[in-house]
C-alpha positions in Angstrom: 52.1 259.8 63.8 50.1 262.6 62.1 51.2 266.2 62.7 48.3 268.7 63.0 48.5 272.4 62.1 47.2 274.1 65.3 48.0 277.6 66.5 51.5 278.0 68.1 50.0 279.6 71.2 48.5 276.2 72.2 51.9 274.6 72.1 54.7 274.4 74.7 58.3 273.9 73.7 59.0 272.4 77.1 56.1 269.9 77.0 56.8 269.1 73.4 60.4 268.1 74.1 59.4 266.1 77.0 56.7 264.2 75.1 59.0 263.6 72.2 61.6 262.2 74.6 59.1 259.8 76.2 57.9 258.7 72.7 61.4 258.0 71.6 62.2 256.1 74.7 58.9 254.2 74.8 57.4 254.1 71.3 55.0 251.3 72.1 53.6 253.2 75.1 54.1 250.4 77.6 55.6 252.6 80.3 52.9 254.7 82.0 55.1 256.0 84.8 55.3 259.8 85.1 58.1 262.0 84.2 59.8 263.2 87.4 61.0 266.8 87.1 63.2 267.6 90.1 63.7 271.3 90.5 65.2 271.1 94.0 62.7 272.6 96.4 59.8 271.4 94.2 59.4 268.1 92.4 56.8 267.7 89.7 55.3 264.3 88.7 54.1 264.9 85.2 51.7 262.3 83.7 53.0 260.1 80.9 50.0 261.0 78.8 47.9 264.2 79.0 46.7 267.1 76.9 45.4 267.3 73.3 44.5 263.9 71.8 44.2 263.1 68.1 40.5 263.9 68.0 41.0 267.3 69.6 43.9 268.4 67.5 42.0 267.3 64.4 39.0 269.4 65.4 41.1 272.5 66.1 43.0 272.2 62.8 39.7 271.9 60.8 38.1 274.8 62.7 41.0 277.2 62.0 41.1 276.0 58.4 37.4 276.9 58.0 38.3 280.4 59.1 41.2 280.7 56.6 39.2 279.3 53.7 36.0 281.4 54.2 36.9 285.1 54.7 33.8 287.2 54.9 31.4 284.3 55.5 29.4 283.6 58.6 30.9 280.6 60.4 29.1 278.7 63.1 30.0 275.9 65.5 27.1 273.7 66.4 28.2 273.8 70.1 31.5 274.0 71.9 34.3 272.7 69.8 35.8 270.9 72.8 35.2 271.3 76.5 37.9 273.9 77.0 36.8 277.5 77.7 40.0 279.1 76.4 39.9 277.3 73.0 36.2 278.0 72.6 36.8 281.7 73.5 39.6 282.0 71.0 37.4 280.6 68.2 34.6 283.1 69.2 37.1 286.0 69.2 38.0 284.9 65.6 34.3 285.4 64.6 32.9 282.0 65.0 29.4 281.9 66.6 27.9 279.0 68.6 24.5 277.8 67.5 23.8 276.1 70.9 25.3 275.3 74.3 26.5 272.0 75.5 23.0 270.9 76.6 21.3 271.8 73.3 19.9 275.2 74.3 19.8 277.4 71.2 21.6 280.7 70.8 20.8 280.9 67.0 17.6 279.6 65.5 17.7 277.4 62.5 15.7 280.0 60.5 18.7 282.4 60.9 21.0 280.1 59.0 21.6 280.4 55.2 22.8 277.8 52.7 26.0 279.9 52.2 26.9 279.8 55.9 29.6 277.5 57.2 28.7 275.1 60.1 31.4 273.2 61.9 30.4 269.9 63.5 32.3 269.6 66.9 34.6 266.8 67.9 31.7 265.2 69.9 29.7 264.7 66.7 26.0 265.5 66.4 22.7 263.8 66.1 21.2 262.5 62.9 18.3 264.9 63.4 20.5 268.0 63.7 22.5 266.9 60.7 19.3 266.6 58.7 18.2 270.1 59.7 21.4 271.5 58.3 21.1 269.5 55.1 17.5 270.8 54.7 18.9 274.4 54.9 21.4 273.5 52.2 24.5 273.6 54.3 27.3 271.2 53.5 27.7 269.2 56.7 30.7 267.1 55.8 33.1 269.8 54.7 34.0 270.8 58.2 32.9 267.8 60.2 35.4 267.4 63.1 33.8 264.4 64.7 36.4 262.3 66.5 37.2 259.1 64.6 36.9 257.2 67.8 33.4 258.5 68.3 32.5 257.4 64.8 34.0 254.0 65.6 31.5 253.6 68.4 28.7 254.6 66.0 29.9 252.0 63.5 29.9 249.4 66.2 26.3 250.2 67.2 25.3 249.7 63.5 27.1 246.3 63.5 25.3 245.3 66.7 22.0 246.3 65.2 22.6 244.2 62.1 23.2 241.2 64.5 20.0 241.9 66.4 21.7 243.1 69.6 20.2 246.0 71.6 22.8 248.6 72.6 23.5 249.8 76.2 25.4 253.1 76.1 27.6 254.0 79.1 27.5 257.8 79.2 25.9 261.0 80.6 22.6 261.2 78.7 22.7 265.0 78.3 26.3 265.1 77.1 26.8 266.0 73.4 28.6 262.9 72.5 26.1 260.6 74.2 23.2 262.4 72.6 24.9 261.9 69.2 25.7 258.2 69.9 22.2 257.6 71.1 20.8 259.2 67.9 22.9 257.0 65.7 22.4 253.9 67.8 18.6 254.1 68.0 18.4 254.4 64.2 19.7 250.8 64.0 18.6 249.1 67.2 16.8 249.5 70.5 19.1 251.5 72.8 19.3 252.6 76.4 21.7 254.8 78.4 23.2 254.0 81.8 25.3 256.6 83.6 27.2 254.5 86.1 27.2 251.2 88.0 24.3 252.3 90.2 22.0 252.6 87.1 23.5 249.4 85.7 22.4 247.5 88.8 18.8 248.6 88.2 19.1 247.2 84.7 20.6 243.9 86.0 17.9 243.7 88.6 15.3 243.8 85.7 17.2 241.2 83.7 17.1 238.9 86.8 13.4 239.5 87.3 13.7 241.5 90.4 12.0 244.7 89.3 8.6 245.6 87.9 8.4 246.9 84.4 6.7 250.1 85.4 9.4 250.9 87.9 12.1 250.2 85.3 10.5 252.5 82.7 10.2 255.3 85.3 13.8 255.0 86.4 15.1 255.2 82.8 12.6 257.7 81.5 14.2 259.8 78.7 17.1 257.4 78.4 15.7 254.7 76.0 14.7 254.7 72.4 11.0 254.8 71.3 9.4 251.4 71.6 12.1 250.1 73.9 10.7 247.0 75.7 13.0 245.6 78.4 11.2 242.3 78.3 12.6 241.6 74.8 15.3 244.2 74.2 17.4 243.2 77.2 17.8 239.6 76.1 20.6 240.3 73.6 22.8 243.3 74.3 26.2 244.9 73.6 27.8 247.8 75.6 29.4 250.8 74.1 30.5 254.1 75.8 30.8 257.8 75.6 34.5 257.8 74.9 35.4 260.2 77.7 34.0 258.0 80.5 36.2 256.0 82.7 37.3 253.0 80.7 37.6 250.9 83.9 34.0 251.7 84.7 32.8 250.8 81.2 34.6 247.5 81.6 33.0 247.0 85.0 29.5 247.8 83.6 30.0 245.4 80.7 31.2 242.6 83.0 28.3 243.1 85.3 25.8 242.8 82.5 27.7 239.9 81.0 27.5 238.1 84.4 23.7 238.7 84.5 23.2 237.3 81.0 25.3 234.3 81.9 23.2 233.6 85.0 20.0 234.0 83.0 20.9 232.1 79.8 23.9 230.0 80.7 27.5 229.9 79.6 27.0 227.9 76.4 24.5 230.4 75.0 26.3 233.6 76.3 27.5 234.8 72.9 23.9 234.8 71.6 23.0 237.2 74.4 26.1 239.3 75.0 28.5 240.9 72.5 32.1 241.6 73.2 32.6 245.4 72.5 35.9 246.1 74.1 37.1 247.4 70.8 35.1 250.6 71.2 37.2 252.0 74.1 39.1 255.2 73.1 42.8 254.7 73.2 43.6 258.3 74.3 41.1 258.3 77.1 42.4 254.9 78.3 46.1 256.1 78.0 45.4 259.2 80.0 43.6 257.3 82.7 46.3 254.6 82.9 48.8 257.3 83.2 46.8 258.8 86.1 46.8 255.4 87.9 50.6 255.4 87.5 50.9 258.9 88.8 49.1 257.9 92.0 51.9 255.5 92.8 53.9 258.6 93.6 54.1 259.9 97.2 53.0 263.4 96.3 51.6 266.1 98.6 48.7 267.0 96.3 47.6 266.9 92.6 46.7 269.7 90.2 44.5 268.7 87.3 44.1 271.3 84.5 41.1 271.4 82.1 37.7 272.7 81.3 35.1 272.5 84.1 32.6 270.8 81.8 35.1 268.3 80.5 34.0 264.8 81.2 37.4 263.2 80.7 39.1 265.8 83.0 36.5 265.3 85.8 37.2 261.6 85.7 40.9 262.1 86.1 40.1 264.4 89.1 37.9 261.7 90.6 40.8 259.2 90.4 43.2 261.6 92.0 40.7 262.6 94.8 40.6 259.0 95.9 44.2 259.2 97.1 45.2 262.8 97.8 44.1 266.5 97.9 43.3 267.5 94.3 42.9 271.0 92.8 40.9 271.2 89.6 41.8 274.4 87.7 41.3 275.7 84.1 44.3 278.0 83.9 47.3 279.2 85.9 45.3 282.3 86.7 43.4 280.2 89.3 46.7 280.1 91.4 46.1 283.5 93.0 49.2 283.6 95.2 51.8 281.4 96.8 49.2 280.3 99.4 45.9 280.7 97.6 44.3 278.7 94.8 40.8 278.9 93.3 39.6 275.5 92.1 36.5 273.8 90.9 34.4 271.5 93.1 32.8 269.3 90.4 30.7 267.5 93.0 28.8 270.7 93.8 29.4 272.6 90.6 31.0 275.6 92.4 34.3 277.4 92.8 36.3 277.0 96.0 39.2 279.0 97.4 41.8 277.1 99.4 44.6 278.7 101.4 48.0 277.3 102.2 47.8 274.7 99.5 51.6 274.5 99.2 52.9 272.7 102.3 55.8 274.2 104.2 58.5 271.6 103.8 62.0 271.4 102.3 60.8 269.5 99.2 57.2 269.7 97.9 56.0 266.9 95.6 53.2 267.8 93.2 51.3 265.6 90.7 50.5 267.6 87.5 48.2 266.4 84.6 45.4 267.6 82.4 42.4 266.6 80.3 42.4 265.7 76.6 41.1 269.2 75.7 43.7 271.2 77.5 46.6 272.9 75.6 50.1 272.0 76.6 50.8 275.7 76.8 48.3 275.9 79.7 50.0 273.1 81.5 53.4 274.8 81.2 51.9 278.0 82.5 50.8 276.2 85.6 54.2 274.6 86.0 56.0 277.9 85.6 53.6 279.6 88.1 54.4 276.9 90.7 58.1 277.3 90.2 57.9 281.0 90.6 57.0 280.6 94.3 60.4 279.1 95.0 64.0 280.4 95.0 67.1 278.5 94.0 65.2 276.2 91.6 67.1 274.4 88.9 66.8 275.7 85.4 64.3 273.9 83.0 67.2 273.0 80.7 69.2 271.3 83.5 66.1 269.4 84.7 65.3 268.1 81.2 68.9 267.2 80.7 68.9 265.2 84.0 65.7 263.5 82.9 67.2 262.4 79.6 70.3 261.1 81.5 
């Protein structure tokens, strides 16, 4: 397992020890059950998998290396490194400037960049068009390219699908950086279209079944398909890939739905000529975090706290899973826990902050689910944990609780 050189202030000695213990006990990652930390009056169900994934740690390491190796130079990030405000703020405080926001709105015009400037490609990757603009300026785009290997694997799969004359259906949010990048790479090789969820997929399936007019289809998916896309021909042979931070279960559901539609239209015998198996593009880290969340929800907890950036897709999906079962508070840092009975949290459905009172139930033993998104530092999760503990007296020490856990 590769070790990354990331700033110490992102790390947590408590979380690191706990994760190491779980890895040693379950090296093949077959046990998704949470770690149960019993402090006496408060019991924490900590997810088996959470926090920085391989792609995020790789991106952070490369970004700080760019700072170390280029003193005196202007260093830019194309957009947010990852969807975590604290990490991005820290990079900015070290002198890195962002060229655009997450939706592609420019802070810095291309004309301001010079060939001697350093530009870091974020973990989400970037479009072919943006990469070409940087090359035209004379900037070396590969030196500090932090694109996640699992995102690149999706791009490679779209290329393979194109070579085999399949069109590509991308499960993702069409304005998300990663989906914009994947769409750019995919449409270079083959006709491509983006679906956000099962609702949009059903429109697509309706067209495949002949239950929708072409004009209506083109209107529904305006801005979400490649130039020259013709559903009459380009939906006859397809493969499904995803934005790696989407719900893996939803991607699988979407793929199965389309597969069934192709089977009905073309028959079982010819199915492989019309539908490609693309399960190998699912991101292991996203899948692990989501599977760990499902396991968390088997716990009889009073509520859940999910920590992460408010524009983080993978974090919001974990929140959605938790919300289905119990009260869930989506926070970015421990500072959102204002007092023992007051918490500020993000309502991702309405894109607004909400303040809730009396979130800690008055009972002898409070059970809390705690997890985070893939772009959240372990140190932030520990700060949330320590803040919750601070509201109770006579709690067991962290060392005693970890010792009990290890048996």
